[in-house]
Structures are given as C-alpha cells and as structure tokens.
N, C-alpha and C positions, 0 to 999 in steps of 0.2 A: 651298234651304236646308230645305224642310217635309217630303221627304220623307226624306234625307238624314240628317238631326237628328231623324228622330222614332223610328230603329229603338235610337239610344242609349237613349232613354228606356222604352223596351220591353224593352229590355238588361237594364235596372240595375231595372227594375218586376217583373220576374221572377225575376230570377237573385239578387238581392240577399234578398228574402226564403228564398228557398230557401237559402241559405248560412246567413244567420240562423237559419233553424228549428236547421239541419242542427249547428250550433254550441251550441245552448241544447240538445240533444239529446243530443247526448256528452257534455256539463258536468251534465245531471238523470242518464245512464249511471252517471257514477261518482261522483256523489252518492249514486245510489241503493246501487250498490255499496260503497259503505263503511260507510253502514248497516245493508246487511244483514253484510255480516261483523262488523259491531261487535254485532248481536244474535244471530247466531248463535254467536259467542264467549259469549254472557254465558250460552247455554242449555246449553252444552258443562260436562261438570262438572270439576273442578279435580283434574288428575292430578300426582303426584309420583312420579318414577323414580330409580334409581339411570341415572347417566350420566360421559360421559369428553367433555372438549372435545377439537374435533379439527378446529378450525378457528377463525381469527378475519379478518374482512376490514373493511374501510373502506372511504365510498363519498361521494368529494367532490365536489362541482359547486358552480359559482360562476357569480354574474349580475355582469353589467357595467351597473350604474345609472348615472346621468347624475352624483348629487353622489359616487358614488363606486361602490366595487366590493363584493362580501359573498361568504364561502362557508359554504356549510352542509356539515355533517360527517354522516354515517347510520355508525351501528356495527353490527356482525351478529356472532352467534355461531353454531359449529354444533354442535351436541352430539349423540354417540351413543349412542341408550340400548341396553340389553341384548338385544334382538331383532335388534340390529345397524343397524337405520334412523337417517337422520341427520336432525334438526330442526337448519332454520337460526331464528333470530329476531332481530329487531330489539331493540337494550337501548341504554339512554341512557351517555354517556361513560365516567362512572365506573364501574359493572359494565365496562366494556369494558375498562379500564384494570385493573380485579385481577383479572382472567381469563387462564390464560395455558393455551396448547394442552399439552393431557396431563390437567388437572386432574380429578379427580375428584369426585363429590359429587352431590347429589339435585335433579336438574331439578324445578321447578316450572312448569305452562303449563295454560293453559284456552283450548284449541281452537287458535286461529296465534296468542294472546297470549301473550305473555311471564309469567311472573309472578316467577321469581327462581331461584338457583340456590347451594342451602349447599354451601360447599366440604369433604370430609372431609379430616380432619389427615394430613397426607403420613404421620406417624407409623402413624396408625390404618392407611393404605390398605396400608401396606408389613408390618404384620402380619398382615391380612387374606390378603394373596398368600401370603406366607411360611410 
C-alpha cells in the first residue's frame, strides 16, 4: 500500500498545479487581450464614412443552469464602405431592429467599436442616384 498509493499523490502534486497555472494563464491572456483592444480603440480616431448595410446576423447561445435555462442573443451588422471593404460590428438589439439590408447612411466607428449609423432619407438616396 505504500508504493502503490504514493504515485497518486505525486501525480496530483505535479499535474494539478500545472493545470491550475495553465487555466489561470488562459484567463489572464483573455482579459489582457480585451483590455488591449479597449485601449487600442480609445486611441483610434472617430471615423464617419458613407456606407450601405449588406448583411445582418444573430448569434444565439443557450446555457442550461440547474434552476432554469437562459439564452443570450448577440446582434451583428455588416456594412460596406465606398472602397468596397466590409466591416462587421456587434450592435444592440434596438439598433439591429432598426436596420435592414440595403439601408444607406453614414457609419461612425472608432477602431473596432461601433458608434452609430445615421440613415439617409430614402427619398434623398433616390434623388442622389437618379
């Protein structure tokens, strides 16, 4: 019982700390990446460019907790700017509901942070094209 049972303590004594340090490292890297992104976005200039909405999507995730289940919905809108580049931003549900594909307007953003979208009046858009 002495030799057979001591390997179990050695295993947990070496593997558990390594796994614990790896998990803490992953959490710290994730938090550090978000803090860096936040700081980077704050240093970027506020840009407002003409654009058109080319796509919308939702991402729904569910979690099964013991007392009940919960769902979380993330909303994304894709914009195409004059240069032809497409930019996708996460938006809130209200903004998502107000936008539809084909809407044209002025997109405001700062780095990867969505600031807002001001739609052109449809009558104005038709006069500019025609």
